[in-house]
C-alpha positions, 0 to 999 in steps of 0.5 A: 977084423979091422974097419974097412972101406965100403966095398961092393955088396957081397952077393948071394952067389958069393956067399953061397960059394964061401959057405958051401965050400966048407965041410958038411954044410947044406943050404936050406931056409930060415925065416924065408931066406937062404940059410946054412947049417952043418948037420943040425947046427945053424951057421948063417942066414941071409937077413930078410932086409937083403942087406945083411947076413946073420952069423953064429959066432959065439958070445965072446966073438960077437961082443968083440966084433961089435966093439972093434967094428960097429959099422960092419957088425950089429945086432937087432932086438931079435938076436940080442942075448944070442950068440949071433951077429949081423954084418952089412954085406957091403962091408964084409969081405969073403975072407972075413966071412970064411973066417967067421964061418970056420969059427962057427963050425968049431962051436959046440952048439 
């Protein structure tokens, strides 16, 4: 995922369309925000700042994303050491969101 120009902010409706189009994904809440799981496995949630999304990506993918595109992907102290990454909604495309969520579905835990 290459660095990209700023784009219109990815809306909650657009996120829902992408996430809920994946097999066996259900919406609930986490930390009071919309969140998505496949069975009991966490996939993603809207961050409480309303400007970013938390994605389960695995440690290797997280480290890679942070290195190649730090303007889009970041971590907070809360997620440091976890297989999660945050992404700014004004820099994330629906195609990249779908790709990351599909990868998250293949993670074992």
